[in-house]
N, C-alpha and C positions, 0 to 999 in steps of 0.2 A: 726693190725688195725691202730696203730699210723703211721706206715710207709705209709699205704694207704692214710691217711688224708694228710700227708706231701706231698705226690706226687700230690694229687688233688690240694692242695694250690699252689704248684709250677706251675702246669699246668694253674691254673686260673690266676696266676700272669703273666705268659707268654702271655696268651690270652689278658689280660688287656693292657699289654705293646704294643702288636701288634695293638690293637684297637687304643690306644693313638697315636701310630706312624702314623697309617693311617689318623686319624683325623688331626694331626699336619701337615702331608704332604699336606693334602687338604687345610688347613687353610693358609699355608705359602704363596702361591701366592696371596691370598686375603689380608693378612697382608702387604705383599710387595707392592701391589697395593695401599692400604690405605696410606702407608708411602710415596709413590710417589705422591698420589693425594692430600695429605694435603697441601704441599707447593703450588701446582697448584691452589687449591681452595683459598688459602691465596692470591696468586698473582692476581687471578681473581677478588676477592673482592677489593683488593687494586687498581687494574686497573679501576674498576667501580667507586670507590671513587675519583680517580684522574680525570677520565672523567667528573664526576659531578662537580668537582672543576673548570675545564676549562669552562664548560657550565655556571656555576654560575658567573664566572668572566665576561663572555660575557653579561649575563643578567644585571649585575650591570653596565656595560658600556652603555647598552641601556637605563637604568634607569637615567643615567646622563642627557639625553635629556629632561626628565621631570623636571629637576632642572635648565634648561637653561645652562648646562655645556657642554663642548666638550668631547665626548668619545675618548678614546685612543685605536686605532685599530692596532698599530704597531706590536703587538705580534701575530696577526692572521696568520694562514697558515704556522707556523713554530713549531718545537718541542720545548716546553717550560718546563724546569725542574720544578718539584713541589717546590723544595727548592734550596738554594745555596750550600747545602752540597754535596761535590764531590761524596759521596757514593750514592746519590740519582739521579745521572745523567741518570740512566736507568729508572727512574720513571718520565715520561713526559706526557704532553697532547698537542694535536694539535687540534685547533678549526678552522673550516671554517663556513662561513655564506653564505647562498645562498637564492635566491628568491624561495618562496614556489612553484611558477608556473614553475620553471625551472627544467625539468627532467634531465638535464645534470649536475646539482649541481655545476654550475660555481661559484667559490668564488667571493664575492662582498664585498665592504665596504657599510654598510647600509646608506641610505639617510633618512632624516627626513622631506623632503619637502612635501611629499604626503603620502596618505594611502598605506600601503604595508604590506605583510606578509612574514616574513623571517623564515628560519630554521637554528637554531644553532646546529651544529653537532660537538661533542667533542669526540675525540678518546684518551682514557687513556691507558698508557702502563706501565707495571710493570714486569721487568725481562723477557721480551719476550711475556708476555700474554697481550692481548689487549681487551678492552671493549669500546663500543660506547654508548653515551648518546645523545639524541637529544631533542630539545624543540622548539616549534613554538613561534614566537614573532609577535604580531600584532602591527604595528606602525600606529598611526593616526597623520599625520603631523599637525603642529600647527602654528598659528600666521602668520605674514607677511613673515616669513622664509619659509613657505610652500605655493606653489601656486604663484599667481601673486600679486604684491604689489598694494595697493589702488591707484586709479587714483589721488586723492588729498592726498598728503603725510601727515602723522600724526607725524612722527618723522624723523630725518635725515636719518636713515637707510632705509626709504621707497622710497627715491629718488635716481635716477641714479647720479645726481649731486646736492649738496646742499652747498650754500655759505651763511653764516650767515649775511654778509654785502652785497656785490654786486657780480653779475655774468656777465662776458663778454664772449660772444661766437661769433667768427668772422671767415669769410673765410672758411667755410666748416666744420661743426660739425654735426655728426650723433649720435643720442641718441636713443637707443632701450631698451624696456623692462620696462621702468618706466618713471615717470614725472621728471622734473627738478624744483628746487625751490630755492628761495633766500629770505633772510630776508630784502633785499633792492631791488634795481632796477636790472632788467635783460636787458642787452644790446645785441642785436643780429645783425649780419651782413648778408652777402649773404650765401645762401645754408645751412641754418639751417634746419635739418630734425629731427623731433621727431615722432617716429612711433606711429600710432594709437593703443589704444585709449587715449594715454597719451598727456600731455600738459605741459606748463610752468606756474609757479605760483610765481609771484614776490610780494614783501612785505608780505611774508608768512613765518614768523619765526617758526622754528621747534626746538624740544628738541634735544640738542646736547650731544653726549656721553662724559663721563668723564673718562679720563685715567690720572693717577698720576705717576710721576717719582719714588716715593717712593715704588711703587709696582713692579718696574722693575730693580732698580739700583743694585741689588745683582746678576743679570744674567751676563754671559760672553759678551764680546764685539765682534764687527766685524770690519774688515778693508773694503776697497772699492774694493777688488779683487773678482773674481768669487769664489763662495762658494756654499755649500749645507747646507741648514738650518736644515735638518734632524728632523723636527718637534719640534725644540727647540725655546726658547725665548732668545732674545738678547737685551742688553742695550748699547747704544752708548752715551758717555758723551761728548757733543759738536757736531759740524757739521759732517755730513756723506757725504764725497765726493766720489762718486762711480767712478771707473775707466772706461775709454772708453772700449767698447766691453765686458763689464762684464756680466756674466750670474749668476743670483741668483736662484738656484734650490731648490726644496723641500718646504715643508710647514713650517710655523713658524710665530712668532711674532717678530717684530723689533720695539723697542722704541728708538727714537732718541731725546735726550735732546738738541736740536739745530735745524739747518736747514738740509735739504736733497738737494743735488745737483746732478741732472741726466746729464751725458755727452752724448756722441754719442753712439748709438746702445747698449742700455741696455735692457736686457730681464729678467723678473721674471717669472719662469716657475712652480710655485707651488701656493698653497693657502696661501696667505700672508696677514697679518694685519700689515700695516706700519703706525706708529704713529710718529708725529713730533710736538715738542713744538714750533717750528719755522715755517719757510716757506718750501715749496717743490717747487723747481725751475727746470723746464726743458725748459725754454724759449730760450735757445741757443742750444737745442738738436735736433737730428734727430733720429727717430725710437726708441722710448721708449715704451716697450710692457709689459703688465701684463696679464698672462694667467688667473689668478684668484686672485683678490686682492681687499682689501678695504683700501683706503688711508684716513687717518684722520690727518688733520693739524690744529694746534691751531693758525697758522698764515695764510698766503696766499698760494694758489697753482697757479703756472703759467706754461703753457705748450704750445708748438706749434710744427709744423713740424712733423706730424705723431706720435701722442700720442694715443696709443691703450690700452684699459683696459676693462676687463670683471669683473664686480663686482659693485663697487660704489666708489665715491669720495666725501669728505665733508671737509669743511674748516670753522673755526671760523671767518675768515676774508673774503678776496675776492678770487674768482676763475676766472682765465682768460685762455681760451682755444682758440687757433688760428690755422689755416692752417691744416685741415684734422685731427681733433680730433675725435676719435671714442670711445664712451662709451656704453657698453652693460650691462645693469643691469642684475644680475643673482641671483635668489632666492637661488639656490643651493650654490653659492659662499657665500652669506650672512649667510646662516645657517651653512656652514662648517668652517667659519672663527672663530678662538678662540677669546673670548671676555674677557673683564675685568669688574670690578665694574663700574656701571654706563651705560654700554651698554647692553641693554636687547636683548638676543637672544630668539626668540620665542620658547616656550617649546612644546614638543610633548607628546602624551599619548602612553604609552608602556604597552601592556598586554601579559604577558607570557602565553602560553597554556599548554598542557599536556606534561609531561616528559615521554620519552620512553627509555628503555634500550635494547641494541641490543647485 
């Protein structure tokens, strides 16, 4: 009887072991899949977090426009590491911004001149796993930086040309996009053309922007050679004598604690805010061209012989333009130019929409 019971127990044990073996063999692939899925899920969550970080950075740059600050978009359209840690170089986000109405999703730099809707699309990557986050941004352009400037200027930045003392325009000057104004007399010669509906306003003093050397004297300097500003800010202690045939490329701010002298064939090819505590003199120059610029002089501005500028010029003293000066006021240039204390950039309203995870 005992031998029979022992045999039954042994048989039962064998059956249980076989059952467990079958169960374990069935569970093993599932456990293996779970062990492989765990890091993938971790990377997917991390990629989503990274994508959100990139999108939030873009939204914060949009928000700067509400504070009359200049957004920094140099990091768009490139893979940006989450941190400076070398171990995190595979954890990046890439952000593009495109117009809501563009089915091709062409990357653009946002403008705050007029109402528009943009899509911020951020792709986060963590160890080969990617996630996308997108958010719509409604921009409502504001102030004189959006749309056309007022016919009668209210502040210096509303005019294509503003001289706090006297303004001299002779021998062919063409003004487009805004009125001209002076705190004193305006003297005109032959062939002055101001495009409708704008006009000239003499004895019309305007609020002048305030820029102080103390806000800039810690920045690097520039020589007079061709260079690329690369979105930077520069301080020149003393006069800035630009070389003949020099090309100044890129966006940036240049503060000159002295005079600026333009020689022959000088080209500025970016969005530039050029400030001088002294005079700006191109009176002996030919072919001085500014693609997008605002010139602010606390002295006088003198130019002749093909002086071309898109943006605006203003001087706390006199302005004299002779022989084919062409000034085209641009709202987009004015809104895209970096500003300092005292110069108000019109603010815009920014409204983020619904966030979506892809």
